[in-house]
N, C-alpha and C positions, 0 to 999 in steps of 0.2 A: 497303285500310286506310282509305279516305276516310270510309266510313260510321262507323268507329270515332271519328273526329275529331268528326263531328257529334254523336254520342251523348255524347262526353266534354264537349263544350261545353254540350249541353243539360242534362246533369246538374249541371254547375257552375252554370249560371244558375238551376237549380232551388233551390239552397240559398243563393245570394247575398243575395236580399232580406232573409231573416230574419237572416242574419249581419251585414249592414249595419246593421240596427236594433239588434242586440245590441251592436255595437261602440260605438254612440253613446249608449247608455243606461247608467246607473250599475249596477255589479254589486251584488248583495245579498249579505250575509254569511250569510243563511240561505236554505234552499230555498224557491223560490216555486212552489207547485203549479200556480197558473193559468198561469204562464209555461211550466213544464215540460209541462203538458198541451197548451198551444198549440203548442209546438215539436214534440212528439211527434205530435199529431194532424195538424198542417199538413204536416210532413215526410212522415209515413206516407201520407197521402192523395195528396199530389203525387207521391211516389215510385212509388206503385202505379199511378197513372194514367199516369205517364211510361213505366213498364215495359210496360204493356198497349199503349200507343201505339206504342212501339218494336217490340214483337213483331208488331203488325199492319203497321207501315209498312216494316220492314226484313226481316222474316223470313217473307215469304209464299213460297209455292211448295214445291218438294220439300225434304224433310229426310232426313238420314241418321242412322245411329247416332252416338252421341257419340264424337268423335275429336279429337285434337290436330293442330295445324298449326304447323310451325316457320317463323316469319317473322323470325327474329332476324338474318338476313343481308340484309334488304331496307332500302332507303331510308337507308342508313348510320345506322340506328337513330334517326333523327330522330323516328319515331312513339313510340319508347320514352321519349325525353326528354319528349314531350308527355304520355304517360301519368304519368310521375313528377311533372311540373308539375301536372297535373289532380288527381291523388290527393292531392298535398300541399295544394293550395288547398282541396279538399273537406274534408280532415281538419282543416285550420286553421279552416274555417267551422264544422265540427261542434263543435270545442272551444269556440269563442266563443259558439255558441248555448247550450251547456250552462252555460257560465259566466253568461250572461245570465239563465238560469233559476235561478241560485243553487246549482247542483250543486257539492259540494265539489271543490276544485281538483284533487286527485289523480284522482278519478273523472272529472271533466270532461275531463282530459287523456287518460286511458286509454280511456274510452268514446267520447268525441268523435274521438279519433285513429283509430278504426276506420271512420269515415265514408267515406273514400276507398276502402277495401277493400269495404265493404258496397255502395257505389254501383257499383263497377266489376265485381265478381265475377259478378253475374247476366248482365251482358253477355257475358262470356267463356263462360258456360254456353250462352247462346243461340248464340253463334258455333260452339260445338262440334257443333252439329246441322246446320250448313250445308255443302252438298256442295262449294262452291267454296273454302272455307277451313275453319277450325276453331278450337278454343280454343287460345290462345297462352300457353305457359308463360312466355315472356319478357315478355309484357304483364302477367301476374300478378305477376311479380317486380318489374317497374317500378312497378306500383301499390302493392305492399307496401312498396318502398323509399321511395316518396314519403310514404306515411302514417307510416312509421317515422321518417323525418327530422323530421316535425313533432313527434311524441311525444318524441323524444330531445331536441330543443331546448327544448320546454316543461318537461320534467322537469329539465333541467339549469339553465335560465335563466328559466322561466316567461315566455318571450318568444320572438320570432323574430329571430334575429340574422343568419341566412343565408337570404335569401328567393329561392326560384326565381322567375324572371320570364320574360316572353315579349316578343318584338318581331318585326316583320314589314316587309319592303319588297317591292315588286313586282319581278319578274324577267322576262327575255325567254323563259324556258323554258315558261312557261304558254301562250304562243301556239303552241308546238310540239304540245302535247297538251291543248287546252283542255277536252276532255271529262273528262280525268283530273286536270289541275292547276288547272282553273277558268277560266271565261271572263269572269267579273265579279269585281270587287275582293273582295266579301264571300266568294265561293267560293274565291278564291286564298289568302285569309288562312288558310282551313282546309285547302286541298288542296295548295298549292304548297310543298312542303318546302324548295325552294331559297331561298325568301324568308324562311323562319322561322329564328329564333335563340332558343335557350333559355339563360338566364343563371343563375348563382348570385351574388347581390348581397350582399356582406358589410357589415354595419353595423360599421365599424371602431371608431367611437366607443364602442360598447357594450363592447368588449374592453379599452378603456383606463381608466385611473383617472379618477374624476369631476373631478378638478382639471385634467385634460389640456385643452390649448387646441385640440385637434383639433376641427374643425367637426362637430357631431353629425349634421348633415343630409347629410354626404358619405359615400357608400359607394363600395366598389370592387367591380366585377362582372367575372367571367370568363364567356365565352360559348362556346357550341358550335353550329355549323351545318354545312351541307353544300351542295354546288352541282353542277350539270350532272347532275342526276338527273331524267331524263324517264321512264325505266322503272324499276320496282322491282328488276330484276335487272341485274347488270353487263353480261352479254352483249348485252342489248337496248340499253343505253347506248352501248356500244362500236360496235355495228353502225350506230347513228345518228350516230356521230362525236363522242360525248360521253365525257368522262373524269370520272366521279363522284369527288369528293374531299371530305375533311373540312375544316372551318375552325375556328380557335380565336381568341378575341377577349379583349382586356383593355380595360376602359372605366370611366370614373367614372360614378357613378350617384347619384340623389337618394334619400334615405331619406324618402319622402313621409309616413310615419307620424310623423315628427318634428314635422310641421306641424299636427298635430291641435289643436283648440281647443274652444270651447264650441258652435260651430255644428254641428248635427246633419247638415245638408246637406253641409257641408264634410267632416266626418268620414266620412260615408258615401262620398262621392266619393273620398277619400284611401284608404279601405279597399279599394275596388274597383281603383283605379288602381295600388295598390301591387303588383299582380300583373304589371304591365307595365313593361318597361324604358324609361326616359326616353331619347329620342334624345340622343346625346352623341358627342364624338370617340371613336374606338376604334382600337386597333392590332390588325390581323389577321395571323395566320400560316396558311399552307396550303402543302402540299408542292409545288404547281405554281408559285405566284407568290412564295413566301417571305413576307417581312414587307411589310405595306401599311398605310399610315395613312389612315383615313377621317376627314375633317374633321367630318362629322356622320353618324352611322350609326344607321339605324332597325332 
Protein backbone atom coordinates (compact mmCIF):
# COMPACT_ATOMS: atom_id res chain seq x y z
CA UNK A 1 0.00 0.00 0.00
CA UNK A 2 3.06 2.29 0.08
CA UNK A 3 2.69 3.39 -3.51
CA UNK A 4 -0.86 4.50 -2.72
CA UNK A 5 0.51 6.89 -0.12
CA UNK A 6 2.92 8.39 -2.63
CA UNK A 7 0.10 8.89 -5.11
CA UNK A 8 -2.18 10.35 -2.44
CA UNK A 9 0.44 12.90 -1.42
CA UNK A 10 1.24 13.70 -5.03
CA UNK A 11 -2.37 14.44 -5.89
CA UNK A 12 -2.77 16.56 -2.77
CA UNK A 13 0.29 18.62 -3.68
CA UNK A 14 -1.14 18.99 -7.17
CA UNK A 15 -4.07 21.08 -5.99
CA UNK A 16 -2.55 22.89 -3.02
CA UNK A 17 -0.89 25.83 -4.81
CA UNK A 18 -4.11 27.00 -6.46
CA UNK A 19 -6.07 26.51 -3.27
CA UNK A 20 -3.55 28.50 -1.27
CA UNK A 21 -3.91 31.38 -3.69
CA UNK A 22 -7.68 31.09 -3.54
CA UNK A 23 -7.58 31.27 0.23
CA UNK A 24 -5.75 34.59 0.34
CA UNK A 25 -7.60 36.41 -2.43
CA UNK A 26 -11.01 38.01 -1.87
CA UNK A 27 -14.03 36.08 -3.04
CA UNK A 28 -16.16 37.63 -5.77
CA UNK A 29 -19.92 37.90 -5.63
CA UNK A 30 -20.25 37.00 -9.32
CA UNK A 31 -18.68 34.33 -11.45
CA UNK A 32 -15.22 35.24 -12.76
CA UNK A 33 -14.80 33.45 -16.08
CA UNK A 34 -11.03 34.09 -16.31
CA UNK A 35 -10.53 32.58 -12.86
CA UNK A 36 -12.82 29.66 -13.61
CA UNK A 37 -10.99 28.97 -16.87
CA UNK A 38 -7.65 29.23 -15.08
CA UNK A 39 -8.79 26.77 -12.41
CA UNK A 40 -10.28 24.32 -14.92
CA UNK A 41 -7.42 24.46 -17.41
CA UNK A 42 -4.67 24.33 -14.83
CA UNK A 43 -6.25 21.54 -12.84
CA UNK A 44 -7.18 19.52 -15.93
CA UNK A 45 -3.74 19.75 -17.50
CA UNK A 46 -1.88 18.98 -14.27
CA UNK A 47 -4.23 16.11 -13.38
CA UNK A 48 -3.92 14.52 -16.81
CA UNK A 49 -0.14 14.78 -16.71
CA UNK A 50 -0.09 13.28 -13.23
CA UNK A 51 -2.24 10.30 -14.21
CA UNK A 52 -0.11 9.63 -17.26
CA UNK A 53 3.05 9.80 -15.15
CA UNK A 54 1.57 7.53 -12.49
CA UNK A 55 0.50 5.03 -15.10
CA UNK A 56 4.02 4.85 -16.50
CA UNK A 57 5.84 4.96 -13.16
CA UNK A 58 3.71 2.60 -11.07
CA UNK A 59 1.83 0.38 -13.47
CA UNK A 60 4.43 -1.11 -15.78
CA UNK A 61 4.67 -4.84 -16.32
CA UNK A 62 1.98 -7.49 -16.51
CA UNK A 63 -1.68 -6.61 -16.05
CA UNK A 64 -4.68 -8.77 -15.32
CA UNK A 65 -8.40 -8.45 -15.81
CA UNK A 66 -9.99 -5.89 -13.52
CA UNK A 67 -10.52 -7.33 -10.03
CA UNK A 68 -10.95 -6.31 -6.41
CA UNK A 69 -8.62 -6.90 -3.48
CA UNK A 70 -9.73 -6.86 0.16
CA UNK A 71 -7.12 -4.99 2.21
CA UNK A 72 -9.51 -3.89 4.95
CA UNK A 73 -7.75 -6.10 7.51
CA UNK A 74 -4.25 -4.71 6.92
CA UNK A 75 -2.18 -2.16 8.90
CA UNK A 76 -4.94 -1.67 11.47
CA UNK A 77 -6.71 0.51 8.86
CA UNK A 78 -4.15 3.27 9.13
CA UNK A 79 -4.10 3.50 5.33
CA UNK A 80 -7.88 4.06 5.37
CA UNK A 81 -7.43 6.95 7.77
CA UNK A 82 -4.91 8.36 5.29
CA UNK A 83 -7.39 8.04 2.44
CA UNK A 84 -10.04 9.85 4.51
CA UNK A 85 -7.59 12.65 5.38
CA UNK A 86 -6.37 13.00 1.79
CA UNK A 87 -9.82 13.02 0.18
CA UNK A 88 -11.08 15.50 2.77
CA UNK A 89 -8.26 17.93 2.10
CA UNK A 90 -8.54 17.54 -1.67
CA UNK A 91 -12.26 18.26 -1.57
CA UNK A 92 -11.67 21.18 0.76
CA UNK A 93 -9.20 22.53 -1.80
CA UNK A 94 -11.69 21.98 -4.63
CA UNK A 95 -14.39 23.97 -2.85
CA UNK A 96 -12.05 26.87 -2.10
CA UNK A 97 -10.85 26.97 -5.72
CA UNK A 98 -14.41 27.26 -7.02
CA UNK A 99 -15.24 29.91 -4.43
CA UNK A 100 -12.22 31.88 -5.59
CA UNK A 101 -13.57 31.68 -9.13
CA UNK A 102 -16.89 33.14 -7.96
CA UNK A 103 -18.96 29.99 -8.41
CA UNK A 104 -22.20 30.24 -6.37
CA UNK A 105 -21.78 28.85 -2.88
CA UNK A 106 -24.07 25.84 -3.18
CA UNK A 107 -22.53 24.74 -6.48
CA UNK A 108 -18.99 25.38 -5.23
CA UNK A 109 -19.63 23.09 -2.28
CA UNK A 110 -21.30 20.29 -4.24
CA UNK A 111 -18.99 20.31 -7.27
CA UNK A 112 -15.81 21.11 -5.37
CA UNK A 113 -16.68 18.44 -2.84
CA UNK A 114 -16.29 15.81 -5.54
CA UNK A 115 -12.60 16.63 -5.96
CA UNK A 116 -11.36 13.98 -3.54
CA UNK A 117 -13.40 11.28 -5.24
CA UNK A 118 -12.42 12.39 -8.74
CA UNK A 119 -8.74 12.39 -7.83
CA UNK A 120 -8.75 9.03 -6.11
CA UNK A 121 -11.10 6.89 -8.21
CA UNK A 122 -8.81 6.56 -11.28
CA UNK A 123 -6.06 5.27 -9.00
CA UNK A 124 -8.33 2.52 -7.73
CA UNK A 125 -9.18 1.63 -11.32
CA UNK A 126 -5.48 1.39 -12.16
CA UNK A 127 -4.97 -0.80 -9.11
CA UNK A 128 -7.73 -3.11 -10.29
CA UNK A 129 -5.57 -4.32 -13.18
CA UNK A 130 -2.51 -5.13 -11.06
CA UNK A 131 -1.76 -8.84 -10.39
CA UNK A 132 -0.24 -8.30 -6.93
CA UNK A 133 -3.22 -6.37 -5.59
CA UNK A 134 -6.42 -4.83 -6.97
CA UNK A 135 -9.09 -2.20 -6.53
CA UNK A 136 -10.02 -1.73 -2.88
CA UNK A 137 -13.65 -1.20 -1.90
CA UNK A 138 -12.58 -0.02 1.54
CA UNK A 139 -10.32 2.62 -0.05
CA UNK A 140 -13.24 3.87 -2.14
CA UNK A 141 -15.42 4.05 0.95
CA UNK A 142 -12.73 5.97 2.87
CA UNK A 143 -12.31 8.42 -0.02
CA UNK A 144 -16.06 8.94 -0.25
CA UNK A 145 -16.37 9.44 3.50
CA UNK A 146 -13.61 12.07 3.46
CA UNK A 147 -15.23 14.02 0.63
CA UNK A 148 -18.68 13.71 2.22
CA UNK A 149 -17.36 15.03 5.54
CA UNK A 150 -16.26 18.26 3.83
CA UNK A 151 -19.53 18.72 1.97
CA UNK A 152 -21.61 18.06 5.10
CA UNK A 153 -19.75 20.67 7.12
CA UNK A 154 -19.82 23.26 4.36
CA UNK A 155 -23.53 22.79 3.80
CA UNK A 156 -24.24 23.01 7.52
CA UNK A 157 -21.84 25.79 8.55
CA UNK A 158 -20.14 27.10 5.36
CA UNK A 159 -16.92 26.44 7.21
CA UNK A 160 -14.75 23.61 8.57
CA UNK A 161 -15.30 23.09 12.27
CA UNK A 162 -13.89 19.57 12.53
CA UNK A 163 -10.60 19.31 10.67
CA UNK A 164 -8.80 16.02 9.95
CA UNK A 165 -5.10 16.44 10.67
CA UNK A 166 -1.91 14.43 10.41
CA UNK A 167 1.16 14.10 12.61
CA UNK A 168 4.27 11.91 12.56
CA UNK A 169 7.12 10.78 14.78
CA UNK A 170 9.96 8.38 14.00
CA UNK A 171 9.81 4.85 15.44
CA UNK A 172 12.19 1.94 16.00
CA UNK A 173 10.13 -0.28 13.70
CA UNK A 174 11.35 1.33 10.50
CA UNK A 175 14.83 -0.07 11.11
CA UNK A 176 13.41 -3.60 11.18
CA UNK A 177 12.08 -3.40 7.60
CA UNK A 178 13.53 -0.23 6.05
CA UNK A 179 12.64 -1.41 2.53
CA UNK A 180 8.95 -1.34 3.52
CA UNK A 181 8.78 1.25 6.30
CA UNK A 182 11.45 3.61 4.96
CA UNK A 183 15.15 4.16 5.49
CA UNK A 184 15.15 7.97 5.38
CA UNK A 185 12.90 10.42 7.20
CA UNK A 186 10.99 11.52 4.12
CA UNK A 187 10.24 7.87 3.30
CA UNK A 188 9.24 7.02 6.84
CA UNK A 189 6.72 9.86 6.97
CA UNK A 190 4.87 8.17 4.12
CA UNK A 191 5.63 4.51 4.81
CA UNK A 192 5.89 3.94 8.55
CA UNK A 193 2.33 3.63 9.80
CA UNK A 194 3.69 3.14 13.33
CA UNK A 195 4.67 6.81 13.50
CA UNK A 196 1.58 8.24 11.85
CA UNK A 197 -1.36 9.64 13.79
CA UNK A 198 -4.59 10.92 12.27
CA UNK A 199 -6.67 13.43 14.18
CA UNK A 200 -10.09 15.06 14.20
CA UNK A 201 -9.55 18.55 15.55
CA UNK A 202 -12.75 20.28 16.72
CA UNK A 203 -13.01 24.08 16.69
CA UNK A 204 -14.81 24.30 20.03
CA UNK A 205 -15.21 28.07 19.87
CA UNK A 206 -17.26 27.82 16.67
CA UNK A 207 -19.89 25.77 18.51
CA UNK A 208 -20.24 28.31 21.34
CA UNK A 209 -22.07 31.61 21.47
CA UNK A 210 -20.14 34.64 20.13
CA UNK A 211 -20.01 36.21 23.57
CA UNK A 212 -18.35 33.14 25.05
CA UNK A 213 -14.94 33.75 26.65
CA UNK A 214 -13.58 30.45 25.35
CA UNK A 215 -10.33 31.14 23.40
CA UNK A 216 -11.24 30.89 19.71
CA UNK A 217 -7.78 29.59 18.77
CA UNK A 218 -7.96 26.55 21.06
CA UNK A 219 -9.27 23.30 19.57
CA UNK A 220 -9.56 19.83 21.04
CA UNK A 221 -8.34 16.87 18.97
CA UNK A 222 -8.94 13.14 19.19
CA UNK A 223 -6.37 10.95 17.45
CA UNK A 224 -5.99 7.45 16.11
CA UNK A 225 -2.79 5.49 15.54
CA UNK A 226 -1.34 1.99 15.73
CA UNK A 227 2.00 0.45 16.64
CA UNK A 228 4.14 -2.70 16.33
CA UNK A 229 3.13 -3.11 12.69
CA UNK A 230 6.13 -4.40 10.78
CA UNK A 231 4.08 -6.63 8.49
CA UNK A 232 0.66 -5.89 7.05
CA UNK A 233 -0.73 -9.21 8.32
CA UNK A 234 -1.00 -10.18 11.97
CA UNK A 235 0.64 -13.64 11.60
CA UNK A 236 3.78 -12.00 10.25
CA UNK A 237 3.92 -9.55 13.14
CA UNK A 238 3.41 -12.28 15.73
CA UNK A 239 6.09 -14.49 14.15
CA UNK A 240 8.51 -11.56 14.45
CA UNK A 241 7.57 -11.01 18.10
CA UNK A 242 5.36 -7.96 17.61
CA UNK A 243 1.81 -7.39 18.85
CA UNK A 244 0.09 -4.84 16.62
CA UNK A 245 -2.36 -2.69 18.55
CA UNK A 246 -4.43 0.46 18.11
CA UNK A 247 -3.84 3.71 19.97
CA UNK A 248 -6.27 6.50 20.87
CA UNK A 249 -5.33 10.06 21.81
CA UNK A 250 -6.77 13.23 23.30
CA UNK A 251 -4.84 16.47 22.91
CA UNK A 252 -5.25 20.27 22.72
CA UNK A 253 -4.67 21.81 19.33
CA UNK A 254 -4.29 25.20 17.66
CA UNK A 255 -6.89 26.48 15.23
CA UNK A 256 -4.34 28.01 12.89
CA UNK A 257 -6.99 29.48 10.58
CA UNK A 258 -7.95 31.78 13.45
CA UNK A 259 -4.68 33.65 12.97
CA UNK A 260 -5.32 34.68 9.36
CA UNK A 261 -4.68 38.31 8.53
CA UNK A 262 -3.85 40.52 5.57
CA UNK A 263 -0.56 38.85 4.69
CA UNK A 264 -0.94 36.54 1.71
CA UNK A 265 2.23 34.67 2.64
CA UNK A 266 1.02 34.09 6.19
CA UNK A 267 -2.46 33.03 5.09
CA UNK A 268 -1.04 30.61 2.54
CA UNK A 269 1.22 29.05 5.17
CA UNK A 270 -1.64 28.76 7.66
CA UNK A 271 -3.90 27.15 5.06
CA UNK A 272 -1.35 24.42 4.35
CA UNK A 273 -0.24 23.95 7.96
CA UNK A 274 -3.87 23.63 9.12
CA UNK A 275 -3.76 20.06 7.75
CA UNK A 276 -1.09 19.13 10.31
CA UNK A 277 -1.54 18.63 14.05
CA UNK A 278 0.58 20.98 16.15
CA UNK A 279 2.80 19.09 18.65
CA UNK A 280 1.24 19.29 22.12
CA UNK A 281 0.73 17.26 25.30
CA UNK A 282 -1.45 14.21 24.67
CA UNK A 283 -3.19 11.50 26.64
CA UNK A 284 -2.91 8.06 25.03
CA UNK A 285 -4.85 4.87 25.63
CA UNK A 286 -4.01 1.46 24.20
CA UNK A 287 -4.92 -2.06 25.30
CA UNK A 288 -1.34 -3.01 26.12
CA UNK A 289 -0.17 -0.08 28.21
CA UNK A 290 -3.43 1.50 29.31
CA UNK A 291 -3.32 5.27 29.86
CA UNK A 292 -0.12 7.18 29.16
CA UNK A 293 0.64 10.91 29.23
CA UNK A 294 2.96 12.35 26.58
CA UNK A 295 4.39 15.75 27.66
CA UNK A 296 4.84 16.58 23.97
CA UNK A 297 3.45 14.36 21.24
CA UNK A 298 4.19 14.58 17.53
